C-alpha positions in Angstrom: -237.8 28.5 -16.8 -238.4 25.0 -18.2 -236.5 22.0 -16.6 -234.0 20.4 -19.2 -233.8 16.7 -19.7 -231.7 14.8 -22.0 -232.8 11.1 -22.8 -229.9 8.8 -24.4 -231.6 6.3 -26.7 -234.5 8.5 -26.9 -235.8 6.8 -29.9 -235.9 3.3 -28.5 -239.0 1.9 -26.7 -238.5 3.2 -23.3 -236.7 6.2 -24.3 -239.3 7.3 -26.7 -242.0 7.0 -24.0 -239.9 8.8 -21.3 -239.4 11.6 -23.9 -243.0 12.1 -24.7 -243.9 12.0 -20.9 -241.6 14.8 -20.1 -242.6 17.0 -23.0 -246.3 16.6 -21.7 -245.0 17.5 -18.3 -243.4 20.9 -19.7 -239.8 20.1 -19.9 -237.3 21.1 -22.4 -236.4 17.8 -23.9 -233.2 16.7 -26.0 -233.4 13.4 -27.5 -230.1 11.7 -28.5 -229.9 8.5 -30.4 -227.9 6.9 -33.2 -231.1 5.4 -34.7 -229.5 2.1 -35.5 -232.0 -0.4 -33.6 -235.1 -1.6 -35.3 -238.2 0.9 -34.9 -235.9 4.0 -33.8 -236.7 5.9 -36.9 -240.5 5.3 -36.5 -240.5 6.3 -32.8 -238.4 9.5 -34.1 -241.0 10.3 -36.4 -243.7 9.8 -33.9 -241.9 12.1 -31.3 -241.4 14.7 -33.6 -245.2 14.6 -34.5 -245.7 15.4 -30.9 -243.7 18.3 -31.0 -241.7 19.6 -28.1 -238.2 17.8 -28.6 -234.5 18.6 -29.9 -233.3 15.5 -31.7 -229.3 15.3 -31.9 -227.9 12.2 -34.0 -225.1 10.8 -32.2 -223.5 7.8 -30.6 -222.8 6.9 -26.8 -219.5 5.2 -27.8 -218.4 8.5 -29.2 -217.0 10.6 -26.2 -217.2 13.8 -28.1 -220.7 13.4 -29.4 -221.8 12.7 -25.7 -219.7 15.6 -24.3 -221.3 18.1 -26.9 -224.7 17.1 -26.3 -224.5 17.4 -22.5 -222.9 20.8 -22.6 -225.5 22.0 -25.0 -228.5 20.5 -23.3 -227.5 21.7 -19.8 -229.8 19.0 -18.3 -231.0 18.8 -14.8 -231.9 15.2 -15.5 -230.2 12.5 -17.8 -232.1 9.5 -18.5 -229.4 7.1 -19.9 -231.5 4.5 -21.7 -229.0 4.1 -24.6 -227.6 0.7 -24.8 -227.3 -2.8 -26.3 -230.1 -4.7 -25.0 -230.2 -8.3 -26.5 -228.4 -11.0 -24.7 -228.2 -13.0 -28.0 -226.6 -10.0 -29.6 -223.9 -9.6 -26.8 -223.0 -13.2 -27.5 -222.4 -12.7 -31.2 -220.5 -9.2 -30.9 -219.5 -8.9 -27.1 -216.9 -6.0 -28.1 -219.8 -3.8 -29.6 -221.9 -4.7 -26.5 -219.2 -3.6 -24.3 -218.3 -0.4 -26.1 -222.2 0.6 -26.2 -223.2 -0.2 -22.7 -219.8 0.3 -20.6 -218.0 2.9 -22.7 -221.1 4.7 -23.4 -221.7 5.0 -19.8 -218.4 6.0 -18.8 -218.7 8.7 -21.7 -221.8 9.9 -19.8 -220.4 9.9 -16.4 -217.1 11.6 -17.4 -218.8 14.2 -19.4 -221.0 15.2 -16.2 -217.9 15.2 -13.9 -215.6 17.2 -16.2 -218.3 19.7 -17.1 -218.8 20.5 -13.3 -222.5 19.9 -13.4 -224.5 17.7 -11.3 -227.9 16.5 -12.9 -229.8 13.3 -11.6 -228.5 10.7 -13.8 -231.2 7.7 -14.3 -229.6 4.6 -15.5 -231.3 1.6 -17.0 -229.6 -1.7 -15.7 -231.0 -5.0 -15.9 -231.9 -8.3 -13.8 -229.1 -10.0 -15.6 -226.5 -8.3 -13.1 -227.8 -11.5 -11.0 -226.7 -14.1 -13.1 -228.7 -17.4 -12.8 -229.7 -16.8 -9.4 -228.5 -20.4 -8.0 -229.6 -19.7 -4.6 -233.4 -19.8 -5.5 -235.1 -22.7 -4.5 -237.7 -23.4 -7.3 -240.8 -25.4 -7.4 -241.9 -26.6 -10.7 -245.7 -26.3 -11.3 -247.9 -26.9 -14.3 -247.2 -23.7 -16.0 -244.6 -21.9 -14.1 -241.7 -22.2 -12.0 -242.2 -20.7 -8.5 -239.5 -19.5 -5.9 -240.3 -21.0 -2.7 -237.3 -19.2 -1.1 -238.4 -15.7 -2.5 -242.1 -15.5 -2.0 -242.0 -11.6 -2.4 -239.3 -11.8 -5.5 -235.6 -10.9 -5.6 -234.3 -7.8 -3.7 -231.2 -5.8 -4.0 -229.2 -8.0 -1.4 -229.0 -10.7 -3.9 -225.5 -11.3 -4.8 -224.2 -9.7 -8.2 -223.2 -12.4 -10.5 -222.3 -11.3 -14.2 -223.0 -13.7 -16.9 -223.3 -13.5 -20.5 -221.5 -10.5 -22.2 -224.7 -8.5 -21.7 -224.8 -9.5 -18.0 -221.2 -8.1 -17.7 -221.6 -4.8 -19.7 -224.6 -4.1 -17.9 -223.4 -4.8 -14.5 -220.1 -2.9 -15.0 -222.2 0.1 -16.1 -224.4 -0.6 -13.1 -221.3 -0.5 -10.7 -219.7 2.5 -12.2 -222.9 4.5 -11.7 -223.0 3.5 -8.0 -219.2 4.4 -7.7 -219.6 7.7 -9.3 -221.9 8.7 -6.6 -219.8 7.5 -4.1 -216.5 8.8 -5.5 -217.6 12.0 -7.3 -220.7 12.9 -5.7 -222.7 12.5 -8.7 -226.7 12.0 -8.4 -226.7 8.6 -10.1 -229.8 6.3 -9.6 -229.7 2.7 -11.2 -232.8 0.5 -11.9 -232.4 -3.1 -12.4 -235.2 -4.0 -14.5 -237.2 -6.9 -15.0 -239.6 -7.2 -18.0 -240.6 -3.8 -19.4 -243.4 -3.7 -22.2 -246.0 -1.5 -23.9 -246.5 1.0 -26.8 -243.6 1.9 -29.1 -242.0 -1.4 -28.7 -240.9 -2.9 -31.7 -240.0 -6.1 -30.3 -237.7 -8.8 -32.1 -237.6 -12.6 -31.4 -234.5 -11.9 -29.1 -235.6 -8.7 -27.3 -239.0 -7.9 -25.9 -240.6 -11.1 -25.3 -244.1 -10.1 -24.5 -244.5 -7.9 -27.5 -242.8 -10.5 -29.7 -245.5 -13.0 -28.8 -248.4 -10.4 -29.0 -247.2 -10.0 -32.7 -247.2 -14.0 -33.0 -250.8 -14.1 -31.8 -252.0 -11.4 -34.0 -250.2 -13.4 -37.2 -251.9 -16.3 -36.0 -255.2 -14.6 -36.2 -254.5 -13.4 -39.6 -253.2 -16.7 -40.8 -254.1 -19.7 -38.7 -252.3 -21.9 -41.0 -249.0 -20.2 -40.5 -245.9 -22.3 -39.3 -245.6 -22.5 -35.8 -243.4 -20.1 -33.9 -240.7 -21.0 -31.6 -240.0 -20.6 -27.7 -236.6 -21.2 -25.9 -236.9 -23.6 -23.0 -240.2 -25.2 -21.5 -242.0 -22.0 -21.3 -242.5 -22.1 -17.6 -239.9 -19.3 -16.9 -241.3 -16.3 -15.0 -240.6 -12.8 -15.3 -242.9 -9.9 -13.5 -244.5 -7.6 -16.3 -244.1 -3.7 -15.8 -245.9 -1.4 -18.2 -243.7 1.2 -19.7 -245.9 4.1 -18.4 -245.2 2.6 -14.7 -241.5 2.3 -15.7 -241.4 6.2 -16.7 -243.5 7.1 -13.7 -240.7 5.2 -11.7 -237.7 7.2 -13.3 -239.7 10.5 -12.5 -240.0 9.6 -8.9 -236.1 9.0 -8.7 -235.7 12.5 -9.8 -238.2 13.9 -7.5 -236.8 11.9 -4.7 -233.2 12.3 -5.5 -231.9 13.1 -1.9 -232.8 9.5 -1.0 -232.4 7.9 -4.1 -228.9 9.1 -5.1 -226.4 6.0 -5.1 -228.9 3.6 -5.0 -230.0 0.4 -7.0 -233.3 -0.4 -7.1 -235.1 -3.7 -8.7 -238.1 -2.9 -10.5 -240.8 -4.7 -12.4 -244.4 -5.6 -11.9 -243.9 -7.3 -8.6 -244.9 -10.7 -7.6 -248.6 -9.8 -8.4 -247.8 -9.4 -12.0 -245.5 -12.4 -12.5 -246.2 -14.3 -15.5 -244.6 -17.3 -17.4 -244.6 -17.8 -21.2 -247.2 -20.4 -20.8 -249.4 -18.0 -18.8 -248.9 -15.3 -21.5 -250.1 -17.7 -24.2 -253.1 -18.5 -22.3 -253.8 -14.6 -21.7 -253.4 -14.1 -25.5 -255.6 -17.1 -26.5 -258.2 -15.7 -24.4 -257.7 -12.1 -25.7 -257.2 -12.9 -29.3 -259.4 -15.8 -29.5 -256.8 -18.1 -31.4 -254.9 -21.5 -30.3 -251.3 -20.9 -30.3 -249.0 -23.8 -31.5 -245.2 -23.6 -31.0 -242.1 -26.0 -31.1 -239.5 -25.7 -28.2 -235.9 -24.8 -28.7 -233.0 -25.6 -26.3 -232.7 -23.3 -23.2 -230.9 -20.1 -24.0 -227.5 -19.5 -22.3 -228.3 -17.7 -18.7 -232.0 -17.7 -19.2 -233.2 -17.4 -15.7 -235.9 -19.7 -14.8 -237.3 -17.4 -12.3 -236.7 -13.6 -11.9 -239.4 -11.3 -10.2 -238.5 -8.1 -8.7 -238.9 -7.4 -4.9 -240.1 -3.7 -5.5 -240.5 -3.0 -1.7 -237.5 -0.6 -1.6 -238.7 1.7 -4.6 -242.3 1.6 -2.9 -240.6 2.7 0.4 -237.8 5.3 -0.9 -239.5 6.6 -4.1 -243.3 6.2 -3.1 -244.1 4.5 -6.2 -246.0 1.5 -7.2 -247.2 -0.2 -10.6 -250.6 1.0 -11.4 -251.5 -1.2 -14.6 -251.8 -4.8 -14.1 -250.7 -7.4 -16.4 -254.0 -8.3 -17.9 -254.6 -4.5 -18.8 -251.2 -4.1 -19.9 -251.2 -7.0 -22.3 -254.6 -5.8 -23.8 -252.8 -2.4 -24.5 -249.9 -4.1 -25.9 -252.2 -6.2 -28.5 -254.0 -3.0 -29.3 -250.8 -1.1 -30.0 -249.3 -3.9 -32.1 -252.6 -4.3 -34.0 -252.6 -0.9 -34.7 -248.9 -1.0 -35.9 -249.6 -4.2 -38.1 -252.6 -2.8 -39.9 
């Protein structure tokens, strides 16, 4: 009998990659999505062209929708990837951000608890739960900031410090996931992501920065005289890059190793070896695309961390997982996909 999976937000960037992989691995897959995000309809068409999924249109904010799809799917694993994912959007509409990220997550947890089933629930959290990380000792270099106090990156012992409505909503849901493991025995696993990128990411100016700047480089290639694009801050801010295939592999590792993963939070990303600043990404793009990128600087965004790199040793140890695709190969693949989408 096939294993059954439910992917909330399954027409989003990570969700569509997750659903496609599950189908390839022989799972019976239900995708639940409201189709409101940019690119979701295109990803649904792509998933349907692959075959093997059942699509249910619904909204995680609606408790009835969520309970109905979980009762119907009877999943052995739920990949809860539905969410409001842009910090800037959370500033503009904090109520919707709260309802989507917190209420939506409670709806998933309560449906599972009340139905008296116990699937593995993998939750996609964020590095924003750590706030601005004032405890880091930073060194400013030519193209980046480095954290001399954290040479391996930030681990899960870093203090939680929710900032911005987005940080608050993701952090609250993150903590509910962990508490439902403690209080109700649910098999929840939390991943606090750094930067994930790759195919099926329809990036926008405020979400999906690697994909967005790949698009900008390709636009410059088409039209070298186009107006300069913008960046926020000085371009030296650093994240670690994780290709989406490796993120999907990590989620599957959590399901496989649920006996040690349940009730745990993991920082995941590409790790220190795949850390990258905006300016370093621009150097890669100039090399790969053969253009000179010109941009103008805007003020720093509120709570834009100067440095976040995930210390991924806990995930390596407990989940037997590590990234396979390095940042150079990942950026090349991102460019190839973006070029294909842009004709």
